[in-house]
C-alpha positions as CSV (number, residue, x, y, z in Angstrom):
1,X,43.4,-35.3,29.7
2,X,41.2,-33.1,32.0
3,X,39.5,-30.0,30.3
4,X,41.0,-26.6,30.9
5,X,39.7,-24.6,33.9
6,X,37.4,-22.0,32.6
7,X,38.3,-18.9,33.8
8,X,36.2,-17.1,36.6
9,X,35.3,-13.5,36.5
10,X,36.1,-12.1,39.9
11,X,33.5,-9.4,40.4
12,X,30.3,-11.8,39.5
13,X,32.0,-15.2,40.5
14,X,30.5,-16.5,37.0
15,X,32.5,-18.6,34.5
16,X,33.1,-16.9,31.1
17,X,32.9,-18.6,28.1
18,X,36.4,-18.3,26.8
19,X,35.8,-15.7,24.2
20,X,37.7,-12.6,24.6
21,X,37.2,-9.1,22.4
22,X,39.9,-6.5,23.4
23,X,40.3,-7.8,27.0
24,X,36.4,-8.2,27.4
25,X,35.3,-11.5,28.5
26,X,31.8,-12.7,28.0
27,X,30.1,-14.1,30.9
28,X,28.4,-17.3,30.6
29,X,25.1,-16.8,32.2
30,X,22.0,-19.0,31.5
31,X,19.1,-17.3,29.8
32,X,16.5,-16.1,31.8
33,X,13.7,-18.9,32.2
34,X,11.0,-16.8,31.1
35,X,12.5,-16.1,27.8
36,X,13.4,-19.8,27.3
37,X,9.6,-20.7,27.9
38,X,8.5,-18.2,25.5
39,X,11.3,-19.7,22.7
40,X,9.9,-23.4,23.5
41,X,6.0,-21.8,23.1
42,X,7.0,-20.4,19.6
43,X,8.5,-23.6,18.6
44,X,5.3,-25.4,19.7
45,X,3.4,-22.9,17.8
46,X,5.2,-23.4,14.7
47,X,4.6,-26.9,14.6
48,X,0.9,-26.7,15.4
49,X,0.8,-24.3,12.5
50,X,2.5,-26.3,10.1
51,X,-0.3,-29.1,10.8
52,X,-3.1,-27.0,10.4
53,X,-2.3,-24.3,7.8
54,X,-0.7,-24.1,4.5
55,X,2.9,-23.9,5.3
56,X,5.3,-26.2,3.4
57,X,5.9,-25.3,-0.2
58,X,5.9,-28.1,-2.6
59,X,6.2,-28.1,-6.3
60,X,2.7,-27.1,-7.6
61,X,1.3,-25.7,-4.1
62,X,1.9,-25.6,-0.4
63,X,0.5,-28.5,2.1
64,X,-3.2,-27.7,2.9
65,X,-3.3,-28.1,6.4
66,X,-5.8,-30.1,8.2
67,X,-8.2,-27.0,8.5
68,X,-7.8,-26.0,4.7
69,X,-7.6,-22.5,5.2
70,X,-6.8,-20.4,2.1
71,X,-6.1,-16.8,2.0
72,X,-6.8,-16.6,-1.7
73,X,-10.4,-17.7,-0.9
74,X,-10.9,-15.3,1.8
75,X,-9.8,-12.5,-0.6
76,X,-11.9,-14.0,-3.4
77,X,-14.9,-13.9,-0.7
78,X,-14.1,-10.4,0.1
79,X,-13.9,-9.1,-3.3
80,X,-17.5,-11.0,-4.0
81,X,-18.9,-9.2,-1.1
82,X,-17.8,-5.9,-2.1
83,X,-19.1,-6.5,-5.6
84,X,-22.4,-7.3,-4.3
85,X,-22.4,-4.4,-2.3
86,X,-21.7,-2.1,-5.2
87,X,-24.1,-4.0,-7.5
88,X,-26.9,-2.0,-7.1
89,X,-25.2,1.5,-7.2
90,X,-23.5,0.4,-10.4
91,X,-26.8,-1.1,-12.1
92,X,-28.3,2.6,-11.2
93,X,-25.4,4.4,-13.1
94,X,-25.4,2.4,-15.9
95,X,-29.0,2.7,-16.7
96,X,-29.0,6.7,-15.9
97,X,-27.4,9.4,-17.9
98,X,-24.3,11.2,-17.0
99,X,-26.2,14.3,-16.3
100,X,-28.8,12.8,-14.1
101,X,-25.9,11.0,-12.1
102,X,-24.0,14.5,-11.7
103,X,-27.2,15.8,-9.8
104,X,-27.4,12.7,-7.6
105,X,-24.8,13.5,-4.8
106,X,-24.6,10.1,-3.6
107,X,-24.1,8.3,-6.8
108,X,-21.6,11.0,-8.0
109,X,-19.5,10.6,-5.0
110,X,-19.3,6.9,-5.4
111,X,-18.8,7.3,-9.3
112,X,-16.0,9.8,-8.9
113,X,-14.3,7.5,-6.0
114,X,-14.6,4.5,-7.9
115,X,-13.7,6.1,-11.2
116,X,-10.3,7.5,-9.5
117,X,-9.6,3.9,-8.6
118,X,-10.0,2.8,-12.2
119,X,-8.2,5.8,-13.5
120,X,-5.0,4.6,-11.3
121,X,-5.4,1.0,-13.1
122,X,-5.4,1.9,-16.7
123,X,-4.8,5.6,-17.0
124,X,-1.9,6.6,-15.0
125,X,0.5,5.0,-17.5
126,X,0.1,7.9,-19.9
127,X,-1.6,10.7,-18.2
128,X,0.3,10.2,-15.0
129,X,-0.9,9.7,-11.5
130,X,-1.9,13.4,-11.3
131,X,-3.5,13.4,-14.7
132,X,-1.1,16.2,-16.0
133,X,-0.1,14.1,-18.9
134,X,3.2,14.5,-20.7
135,X,4.0,17.4,-23.1
136,X,7.3,15.6,-24.3
137,X,5.3,12.3,-25.2
138,X,2.1,13.9,-26.2
139,X,0.1,12.7,-23.6
140,X,-3.1,15.4,-22.8
141,X,-3.1,17.0,-19.5
142,X,-6.8,16.4,-18.1
143,X,-6.5,19.1,-15.5
144,X,-6.9,21.8,-17.9
145,X,-9.4,23.3,-20.1
146,X,-7.9,22.4,-23.4
147,X,-9.9,19.5,-24.8
148,X,-9.0,18.1,-28.4
149,X,-12.6,16.4,-28.5
150,X,-14.9,18.5,-25.9
151,X,-14.7,18.2,-22.2
152,X,-18.3,17.7,-21.4
153,X,-19.2,14.3,-19.5
154,X,-20.8,13.0,-22.7
155,X,-17.7,13.6,-24.9
156,X,-15.4,12.5,-22.3
157,X,-17.4,9.2,-22.1
158,X,-17.3,8.9,-25.8
159,X,-13.4,9.5,-26.0
160,X,-13.0,6.9,-23.1
161,X,-15.2,4.1,-24.7
162,X,-14.0,4.4,-28.3
163,X,-10.5,5.6,-28.0
164,X,-8.4,7.9,-30.5
165,X,-7.3,6.5,-33.9
166,X,-8.0,3.3,-32.8
167,X,-8.1,1.3,-35.8
168,X,-10.1,-1.7,-33.9
169,X,-13.1,0.4,-33.5
170,X,-15.0,2.0,-36.2
171,X,-16.4,4.8,-33.9
172,X,-12.9,5.9,-32.6
173,X,-12.1,9.6,-32.6
174,X,-10.3,10.1,-35.7
175,X,-8.4,13.2,-37.0
176,X,-5.5,13.4,-39.5
177,X,-3.1,16.4,-39.7
178,X,-1.3,16.6,-43.0
179,X,2.7,16.3,-43.0
180,X,3.0,19.7,-44.8
181,X,6.8,19.3,-44.9
182,X,7.5,15.7,-45.6
183,X,4.5,15.4,-48.1
184,X,5.8,19.0,-50.0
185,X,2.9,20.8,-49.2
186,X,4.9,23.7,-47.8
187,X,8.6,24.6,-47.8
188,X,11.0,25.2,-45.1
189,X,10.7,28.9,-45.1
190,X,6.7,28.7,-45.0
191,X,6.8,26.4,-42.3
192,X,8.8,28.5,-40.2
193,X,6.4,31.4,-41.0
194,X,3.8,29.5,-39.8
195,X,5.2,28.4,-36.6
196,X,5.6,32.4,-36.1
197,X,2.1,33.2,-36.9
198,X,0.9,30.1,-34.6
199,X,3.1,31.6,-31.9
200,X,1.4,35.2,-32.3
201,X,-1.9,33.6,-31.7
202,X,-1.2,32.9,-28.2
203,X,0.8,36.1,-27.4
204,X,3.9,34.0,-27.4
205,X,7.5,35.5,-28.1
206,X,7.7,35.6,-32.3
207,X,9.1,37.4,-35.2
208,X,6.6,40.0,-36.2
209,X,7.9,39.9,-39.8
210,X,7.8,36.0,-40.3
211,X,4.3,35.8,-38.4
212,X,2.9,38.4,-41.0
213,X,4.3,36.2,-43.9
214,X,2.8,33.2,-42.2
215,X,-0.9,34.8,-41.7
216,X,-2.0,34.2,-45.3
217,X,-0.3,30.5,-45.3
218,X,-2.3,29.8,-42.2
219,X,-5.6,31.2,-43.5
220,X,-5.2,28.7,-46.6
221,X,-3.9,25.7,-44.9
222,X,-4.7,25.8,-41.5
223,X,-8.0,27.8,-40.8
224,X,-10.3,25.1,-42.0
225,X,-9.5,23.1,-39.1
226,X,-7.8,25.2,-36.5
227,X,-10.2,28.1,-37.2
228,X,-9.4,31.8,-38.2
229,X,-8.1,32.6,-35.1
230,X,-6.7,29.5,-34.3
231,X,-9.6,29.0,-31.8
232,X,-9.8,24.7,-32.6
233,X,-12.7,22.8,-33.4
234,X,-13.6,19.9,-30.9
235,X,-15.7,18.3,-33.8
236,X,-12.8,17.7,-35.9
237,X,-10.2,16.9,-32.7
238,X,-8.2,20.5,-34.2
239,X,-6.4,21.8,-31.1
240,X,-7.3,25.5,-29.8
241,X,-3.9,27.4,-30.9
242,X,-4.7,30.8,-29.2
243,X,-4.0,29.4,-25.6
244,X,-0.6,28.8,-24.0
245,X,-1.5,25.1,-23.6
246,X,0.2,22.6,-26.0
247,X,0.1,18.9,-26.7
248,X,3.7,18.5,-27.9
249,X,5.2,21.7,-26.9
250,X,4.8,25.3,-27.7
251,X,8.5,26.2,-29.0
252,X,9.3,27.4,-32.3
253,X,11.1,24.2,-33.0
254,X,8.2,22.3,-31.6
255,X,5.7,23.6,-33.8
256,X,7.8,23.4,-36.8
257,X,8.5,19.7,-36.2
258,X,4.5,19.1,-35.6
259,X,3.8,21.1,-38.9
260,X,6.5,19.1,-40.9
261,X,5.6,15.7,-40.0
262,X,3.0,15.7,-37.0
263,X,2.7,13.1,-34.3
264,X,-0.5,11.7,-34.0
265,X,-1.6,10.0,-30.6
266,X,-3.5,7.0,-30.3
267,X,-5.8,6.2,-27.4
268,X,-7.2,2.7,-26.6
269,X,-10.9,1.9,-26.6
270,X,-12.2,0.8,-23.3
271,X,-15.8,-0.4,-24.6
272,X,-14.5,-3.9,-24.8
273,X,-12.4,-4.2,-21.3
274,X,-14.7,-2.0,-19.4
275,X,-18.8,-2.2,-18.6
276,X,-20.9,1.0,-19.2
277,X,-20.8,1.6,-15.5
278,X,-17.3,1.8,-15.1
279,X,-16.6,3.9,-18.2
280,X,-19.2,6.1,-16.9
281,X,-17.4,6.4,-13.4
282,X,-14.2,7.2,-15.2
283,X,-15.7,10.0,-17.1
284,X,-17.1,11.5,-13.9
285,X,-13.8,11.1,-12.1
286,X,-11.8,12.9,-15.5
287,X,-14.4,15.6,-15.5
288,X,-14.1,16.4,-11.9
289,X,-10.4,17.0,-12.0
290,X,-11.2,20.5,-13.0
291,X,-10.9,21.0,-16.7
292,X,-14.0,19.6,-17.5
293,X,-16.7,21.8,-19.4
């Protein structure tokens, strides 16, 4: 039985494929030769690539290819070249004081740029990409001028090196705020009065009568660390209470919660993970954010 004669488009004289969509027929035009040649060339190139380069995935690795090319080796070589180019600068930074580095424009620029990269690698998880921290979680904002342990280059370097309340490092920054409520040192009313007094130190809205009651309690229980005027003490890691910057929130409720059962943040010690040069670069970068002293 002969095949059914295919429909011919009258205007063009070209046979159609037989496909019809809403009365529209598809012309059976051959592909342009230039397109076919390019298509054949890509097939040929693919075959050559498979032979010369790693291409076919196997159980443990891909086929190596005749040329033995490896992008991993290229990257490793590039990284090695970068490390070698930085080695001289890193050696200088490791051997110099932070103050001396700060007075060398070339070294300082390199240190801050490199420190920014390290910061994005290990610090943004807590302090944020903009180093603004998190009041809700108690991660300090590194852009302001409120420092628990001091904002000088050396102080920042020490904090980065040894961490805060890190049991694995005997030189870690350590301070403990008593749980005045949980331990029964102050009752609920006394804590509320102290909270109002603390709010008054920074000029925040507060109950004046309650603040007056809380003043002598603050003087007896809190001033030894935070100072008589709430100015704080970086030697002890005691926060300044006379400004509007708060680590765990500056509302009456947040202060009551902190006095009752304080949250005590922990920061890792980085001395076993980063060499002196890297920690110095991190310190210089953090200091440059705007809040360094």
